[in-house]
N, C-alpha and C positions, 0 to 999 in steps of 0.2 A: 420735378413737376413745376411748371410755371404758375403764375397767379391765376390765370383764367382756367387752367386745368383744375386747380384746387377749388376754385369758385364753382365750377360745374358740378363737382362732386358734392359740394355743400348744398347747392340748390336742389340737387337730386334727392337729398334726404328729406326735404319737406319745406314748408313755408318758414322763412326766417326773416327777422327784422333787420333793419340797417345796422343797429348797434351790434348784434350778434354776428352779422356778416363781417363788418369792418374789424371786429375784435380779433378775427382769425388771422389778420394781416397787420396787427397793430405795431409789430416790431420792425416793419419794413420801411416806414416813412414817419416823418414828424410834420407838425404844423396842421394836421387834420384831426378832428375828433373821429371816434369810431363810427358814429352814424354818418358823418360826411364821407368817410372812407368806404363804408358799406354801400351808400348810394352810388358812388362813383364806380364801384366794382359791378354793381347790378346793371348800371347803364352800359358799361362795357360789355357785359354778358348779353344784354338785350340787342346791342348793335351787332355783336358777333352772331347772335341768333338770326337776325334779319339777313346777314350776309350768307349764312348757311342755307337758308330757305331760297334766296334768290339765285345763288350759285349752284344749288343742288349738291352741296358738299356732303361728304360722308363723315358726319359727326353724330353718332348714335344718341349721345346724351342730349345734345342741343336739339336734335331733330325731335326726340321724344318730348323734351320740355317745351319746344315751340308750339306743340300741338295742345298743350295744357292751358287751362284758364289761368293758372298761377303765373305762367310765363307772360301771358298777355297783360296781366295786371302789373307785373314787374316792368314790362316794357313801357307801360303808360305812367309809371311812377306811383301806382296805387297799391303796390305790394304791402300787405300787412293791414290794410284797412278793414277787411272782412275775414281775414284768416289770422289766427293767433300764431305767433312764433313758437315753434315746437321746442326750441332751446330754452328760452327764458320764460315761456308761458305767458307772454305779455307783460312781464315785469318792467321792461324798459319803456313801456308806454304809460307806466304809472309811477314814474320817479317822483313826481310832485307830491303824490300821496305819502310816500315814505319821508320826503323832506318835511312835510307838514307834521307828521307824527313826531319827528325828531325835534322840530321847533317847539311843539307843544310840551314835550318832555323837558326841554331845556329852559323854558320860560321863567322858572322861579330861581334859577341858579345864576350866581355871579361867576363869570369866567372870561378869559381873554383868548384862550386857545382851545381847540377841539380837534378831534379826529374821528372819522367814520370807519367802522369795521362791520363785517357781515358774517353772520352765522348761516351758512348755506343749508338748504333743505337737501335731503338725500336724493330727491328726484332731479333737482337742478344740477347737482354734482354729477349724477349719472348721465344726464343729457349732454353735459359738457364733455365727459369722457367719450361718449359714443361719437359725438361730432369730430373730436380729434382723431379717433381711431378710423372712422369711415372716410374722412376727407383727406387724411394725411397732412393736416395743417401743422406746420412746424414753426410758425412765426406768430403764434397767438398770445394774447394777453389773457390772464386769468379772469374769469367771470367776476369774482368778487372784487378784484382790483378796479375794474371799470365801474362797477356799481358803487363802490366806496367813493371814487372820484366824482362821479356825476351827481350823486346825492349830496356829497360835500359841497360842491359848487352851488347847488340850489339852496342848501342851508345857509351858506355864507351870504348869498344874495338876500335872504329873508331876514337874517338877524342883524344885518347892517355892519357899519364900520366898527373897528376895534375888536373884531372876532376873527382870528386867523387859524388856519390849519397848522398843526404842529405834529410832525411825524415821530418825534423823539419822546417828548414829555408833555402831552396835552393836559390841560386842566380837567377836561372831560372826554372820555371815549364813548361815542355813540355807537351802539351795536344794533344792527338791523337783523332781527330774528325772522328769517323768511318763512320758516315752517309755522311759527306761531303768529305771524303777521303783526308783530309788535316791536317796540323799540325799548331798549334798556340803556341805562347810563352807568358808567363806571367813573366815579368822581375821584380825582386825585386828592389825597389827604393834604392838609396844611400842617407843616412841622414847625414848631416853635421851641427854640432852645433857651434855657435859663439856668439859674442855680436856686436851690431852695435851702432854707434853714428850718429845722424842726425844733421847736422851742419847748415842747412838752414830751414826756415819756408816755408810752402806752399806745402810740399811733404807728401802725405799719406803713411802709412806703406805698404798697398797693393793696387793693381789696383782697381780703382772705375769705374764702368760702367757709361757712360754719362747719366745724369738724364733725358734728353729729349728723346734720342733714345734707352735707355736701353742696350747700347753696340753694336747696329747694325751699327752705323756710320751715322752721319748727318753733316750739315753745322756748327752747333754750336761746334762740337768737331773735326772739320776738317777731318771727316770720320775716325777718330781713334777709335771711340766707347768708349773713355775714358774721364772721367770728369777732370782729371789732366794729364798733359803730361807725368809725370814719377812718380815712387813710389820707396820706399826703396826696396821692393820686386823685381822690375824690374832691379834696379841698381845692386843688388846683384846677380840676376839670370843670367843675360846675359853672364858674363864670365864663370859661372858654366855650362851653356848649351853648350858652346863651348868646355870646358874641358872634359865633359863627353859624348858629342854628344847625349844628351838626347832629349826626345820628348817634354820636358817642365819641369816646376818646381812647387812646392807648398811651400808657405811661412808660417811658424808657429811661431808666436811671443808670448812672455810671456806678454800678454796684449798689449796695443798700446797707443801711445800718440796722442793728437789732431794734426790735420794737421798744425795748426799754432804754434805748440810747437816744441822746440828743444829737442833732446835726447843727453845729455852730460855725463860727468863723465866716469864711467866704461862701460857705454852702456847698452842696453837692450838685454837680452838673446833671441836667436831665433834658430830655426832649419830650414834649407833649404833642401827640398826634391827634389832630382833629379829623375824625372820620366822616366822609361824605358831607363836607361843609356846604351850606347854601351860600354863605358869605365868605369871601376869601381875603378881602382887604379890611383889616381891623387895626385900630390904634393900640399898639402894644403898651404904651404908657397907661392908657385907660384900663387895659386888661390887667396890668400889674397892680394897679390901685384896687381894682375890683377884687382880685384874689386876696390881696393883703388885708383889705377891709373885711371881707367875709370870713377869712381864716385868722383874724386878729388874735394874737397871743398863742397860736398853735403852729402856724406855718407862715413863712415869709418867702417871697420870690424876688429876684432881681436879674438884671442883665438879659431881659427877654429879647430875642431876635428871630427872624424867619430864617430857616435853614432848609437844605435839601435832604432827601431821604437817606442819602449815604452817610450823613452825620450820625444817624442812629446806629449803624453797624460799627462805626469808629468808636462811638461811646460805649457800646456793649462789649467790645473786645479789648478795650484799653485796660491795662493793669496799672492803675495809678497808685502811687505811694499814698499813704494815709498818716495823719498825725492824730493821736488819741490822747485824751486825758482820762485816767482811770482812778476811781476811788477803790482802794483795796483794803480788805480786812483780813486779819490773821487769827488762826485758832489759838495761838499763844502769843505772849509778848515777844517782840523782836527788837534787837538793838539796831540803831541807825547804821553802825559800822558794818554789820553783817548784811543788812539789806542793800547798802550801797555797793558792797563787794559783789553781791549776786547780780545787781543791775549792771555793774561794769562788765561782768562776764557775758551777759546777754547782749550788750552793745556790740554791734558788728557781727554777731553770731548767726550762723545758718541754722534755721529751725527745721527739724524733721517732724512734720505734723500730719498724723493720720486723721482722717475726717472725724470731727468731734461727734460724741454720742448724741448730742442734741440735734444734729442735722443729718446724721447718717441715713435716716429714713427717707430723705429726699435728695441726697447726693451720693455719688459713687464712693465706696469705701476705699480710698487711696491714700498713699503717703505723699504729701506735697512738701517741697522744699521752699522755704521763704526766709528772707533775711531781715533782721532787725538793724536798721541803720543807726538808730540812736535811742537811748532810754535814760530818763532822769528822774530822780526823786525830788519833788518840789515841796513836799510837806509831810511831816510825820507827827502823829499824835498817839496817845495811848489807845485810841479807838480805831484809827485808820491811817493809811498813807495815800498821798496823791502822787501819781506817777504818770509822766508823759512818755509816749512811745511813738517813734517815727519808724515806719516799717513798710515793706513791700505790700502792694495790694494782694488780697487773698489770704493774709495771715489772720487767723482767729486769735485776737489778743486776749480774750477771756481765758482761753485754754493755754495761752502763753504764760499766764499767771497761775492757773489752777493745775496744769499738767494733765488734766482729763484722764486720770488713772493711767498715767505714763503713755498716753497716746501722743502727747506732744513732748519732744525731747530736743534740747533741754527746756526746762521751765523754771519760773521763779520758785515755785513750791519745791521742786527737786533740789535747787541750789541752796535754799535756806533751811531745808529740812522741816519746814512748818507749813501746814496747809494754808494757802492763800486763796482768796476768792475776790472777784470783781463784783462790787455791789452797785456801782454806777459807772456808766461809760458814756463819754461824750466824744463825738468826732469833731475835731477842731479844724482840720483842713484836708481837702482832697486835691492832690497835686495834678490837676489837669488845666 
């Protein structure tokens, strides 16, 4: 079927605007907009209609159409002025309305790139399907593709220079919700990577819901909904929320230390995600200072830099080696020689570790194999020993010492024959 034959079938279905007409042939030529293409096709149809009438040709569709007021308006270039397009229901005559809605929604946000998307209404989707079926159009562009492009051009013209369309990773996705006649924004998060040191015990890495009320708020948690008053996450997040005027944050750490452990040395890598930020460009030196000042004596951060989202996945899946310093106490007195012998045995050993009792309620009850790279006794008194452990990520070092009722094999307790327990744990280094 040639172009005019297809166009005849399209016109026969009802009044149609230039945009919707041209869109049915969008993949056949370049250099024209769909409305320009639609006007050209209508003009060609009008000229062919005049020829049919004058030559008394046998073209039933054009003969029927030529007798209608719609064809007369099309011939005079006034098609659509008093008849609404049955396909888009007049939507393409109101593109500026949608552009203004988008510009209003965007006005408070800082961004350099954007993209327009459309959530179609059921009726418009149905109209498009009917048109394709009845006309046999095989070179059409999708309705929403044209709408996204045309509204995008109007937005770009209104917001001025420095704002560009980005199809891969826009700062903001503008969604036109046709059925609801409104615009929504999906704002890309800002991701900042750094390292933190935790200088006091009793602070979890992330916010813990109250065990009793599950975060709803009760007397036990003073209506905060939190098991602990503060966390590393909250101490780092508060200044970032102020700086970016964000709706909130998400904290992504390279593993986590126990609540009663310190995180010292070069610190633990993390990424803090600023969710729905109003401001995207911030001074990271100033942010670092603000965090360290507000969390003084509790948490310190350093090495802050902007990163992409994929860094989060890398961080979460990495199995980094760790270096720990342990303060260990014993149920009975132990000789230095016996302790050093057990430590030498554990150095380089593969540990078969069943999920510890203390975390089995939130982790699968499995046996994991982890290796101890190095272990050293650095101090021994009548009351305690200080031991450093360099091991694979994922090894529970408290249970490496205690044995956890033989769920960890071998263990320091098993090798010395005396119950040992970690009373203080410090993370000295995370090897990332």
